[in-house]
N, C-alpha and C positions, 0 to 999 in steps of 0.2 A: 507476437507473443508466442512463446513455445507452447505446444500442446501438452507438455509434461509438467507445466507449472500448475500447482494446485492453488486455487484461490479460496480454499476453505479458511474462513476467518475464525481464529481461536486466539485467546490471550497468548501473548509472546510469539505470535507469527510475525514474520518480517519478509520483505522483498527488496531487492535491489533493481533499480530501473536504469538501464544503460542505453546509449545510442552511439553507434560508431565506436564502441569500446570505452566511452567516457561515462562516468556516473552522472545521471541526471537527477535522481532522487532516491531516497531510502524511505520505505513505508513500513511502519511497525504498528502492531496492535497490542494494547495492554489493558488490563482491568484496573480501574481507578474508582475506588469506593463502589457506588452502585452503577457506574457508567462504564461503557466500553470506549476507549480512546484510540483513535487512529491518528498517528503522527506522521506527517509527511515532511521530510527534511530535503530541501532542494540542494543542488550543487553549490549554491551561494550560502549554504548552511543556515538557511532560514527555516525554522521549525514551525509548523502549523498544526496544532492539535484540533481534532474534530471529535466532539463527544456525542455518543449515541446511547439511548436508553436500553436498546436490545442488541443482541448479537446479530439478529437478522438485518436490522437497519445498518449496522456497521458492514455487514457482508455485502449488502446492495451498494453501499458507497464505494467499497474497495473494488467490487466488480466493475462499476462504472469508471472508476479512476484508472484501473488497469486497461480497460478497453480504450479509454482516451489515449493513454500512453502508446498502446499498440497502433492506433490510427496515426499517431505521430511518428511511427517508425522505430519505436523503442523496443528493447528486449526486456523481459521481466523474468527474474529468477529468485527463488527462495534464498534468503540470506540476509 
């Protein structure tokens, strides 16, 4: 994972996860009613929404998710 990638979770933030130039997943954050929703869409176009009550909880989830992608040899970029 590049050191220049900001993992600050705010509504409308998004990241593109790639490995060897191929898109592995898209991760996006949005506000939905009283919840923060983190959507992860895989290369197979399967969307998985994860709901959190606080921005802090969403931030911790995204940080763990991006760390896992990094361990798997993926690159993460805003977008």
